[in-house]
C-alpha positions as CSV (number, residue, x, y, z in Angstrom):
1,M,-83.4,26.7,231.5
2,A,-84.1,24.2,229.0
3,G,-81.2,21.2,229.9
4,E,-80.8,21.6,233.3
5,G,-81.4,19.4,235.9
6,R,-80.8,16.2,234.2
7,R,-78.8,13.6,236.0
8,G,-76.0,12.1,234.3
9,E,-75.0,15.2,231.8
10,D,-73.7,18.0,233.2
11,D,-73.4,16.4,237.3
12,P,-70.4,14.3,238.2
13,D,-71.9,12.9,241.4
14,A,-74.9,11.3,239.4
15,E,-75.6,8.0,239.3
16,V,-74.5,6.1,236.2
17,V,-76.2,2.5,235.0
18,L,-74.2,0.6,233.5
19,R,-75.2,-2.2,231.2
20,P,-73.4,-5.5,229.7
21,E,-73.3,-5.5,225.5
22,I,-76.2,-7.7,224.2
23,V,-74.8,-11.2,222.8
24,V,-76.6,-13.6,221.2
25,L,-76.6,-16.9,221.9
26,D,-75.9,-19.5,218.8
27,D,-78.2,-22.8,218.8
28,Q,-75.6,-24.3,220.7
29,A,-76.4,-22.9,224.4
30,L,-80.1,-24.1,223.8
31,V,-80.7,-27.2,225.4
32,P,-82.7,-29.9,223.5
33,A,-86.2,-30.5,223.7
34,G,-85.4,-34.1,224.3
35,N,-83.4,-33.1,227.5
36,V,-86.2,-30.8,229.5
37,V,-88.8,-32.3,231.3
38,R,-92.0,-30.2,232.2
39,P,-93.3,-29.7,234.6
40,P,-89.9,-30.7,236.8
41,P,-90.0,-33.2,238.7
42,T,-90.9,-32.9,242.9
43,R,-90.1,-36.1,243.7
44,F,-87.3,-38.1,243.6
45,T,-86.1,-41.6,243.8
46,H,-82.5,-41.6,243.5
47,E,-78.5,-39.3,244.7
48,L,-75.8,-38.9,242.8
49,V,-72.8,-40.0,244.9
50,V,-70.3,-38.8,242.9
51,D,-70.2,-35.8,240.2
52,E,-71.3,-37.6,237.2
53,P,-70.6,-35.7,233.4
54,Y,-73.2,-36.0,231.2
55,H,-74.3,-35.0,227.2
56,L,-77.0,-33.6,225.8
57,D,-78.7,-35.6,223.1
58,R,-77.0,-33.8,220.3
59,P,-76.3,-35.5,217.2
60,D,-73.0,-33.8,217.2
61,R,-71.9,-35.3,220.3
62,A,-68.5,-34.2,221.8
63,A,-65.9,-35.6,223.2
64,E,-66.0,-33.1,226.1
65,P,-69.4,-33.2,228.4
66,D,-72.1,-30.7,228.2
67,G,-71.8,-30.4,232.0
68,V,-71.2,-32.2,235.4
69,M,-74.7,-33.4,237.9
70,R,-72.9,-32.5,241.3
71,A,-73.0,-35.8,243.9
72,G,-75.9,-35.7,246.2
73,T,-78.0,-33.9,243.3
74,R,-81.4,-35.8,243.8
75,V,-83.2,-37.1,240.4
76,A,-86.2,-39.3,239.7
77,L,-85.4,-42.0,237.7
78,L,-87.1,-41.8,234.1
79,H,-85.4,-45.4,232.4
80,Q,-83.2,-47.9,233.6
81,G,-81.1,-49.6,231.5
82,R,-78.0,-52.3,231.9
83,D,-75.1,-49.6,232.7
84,H,-76.7,-46.2,232.0
85,C,-80.3,-44.8,233.6
86,R,-81.9,-42.0,232.0
87,V,-82.9,-39.3,235.1
88,A,-84.2,-35.3,235.4
89,D,-83.2,-33.5,238.4
90,G,-85.3,-30.6,239.9
91,R,-84.7,-28.3,237.0
92,G,-85.9,-30.7,235.2
93,L,-82.9,-31.6,233.0
94,A,-83.1,-34.8,231.8
95,V,-79.8,-37.2,230.9
96,E,-78.2,-40.2,231.3
97,V,-75.9,-41.1,234.2
98,R,-73.6,-44.1,234.6
99,R,-75.9,-46.1,236.9
100,A,-72.9,-46.9,239.0
101,S,-73.3,-43.1,240.1
102,L,-77.0,-43.6,241.5
103,R,-77.7,-44.8,245.0
104,E,-81.9,-44.7,245.8
105,L,-83.2,-43.1,248.3
106,P,-84.9,-44.9,250.9
107,T,-89.1,-44.5,250.3
């Protein structure tokens, strides 16, 4: 009997797997190479004491931040400036944050 026994076509109790529609993200969804540290740090020097918005290094820097690093996030200090520091989190995301938002971890 051709076609008998195939699941899903004639069997109302057959399991159905639904998949979302495929969406191709535009270039804005990519993290610029300058914001990625590989391998990501495993030793951290500071943590954020407040939620800290950040911008990725993009030429068309928007007024809205690209994301927020949450208070308590441990980071490795990459570069220290007067008002801002460049840090990397455990995922390897490297961004600038306000120096005042960092607390040094005990060694």
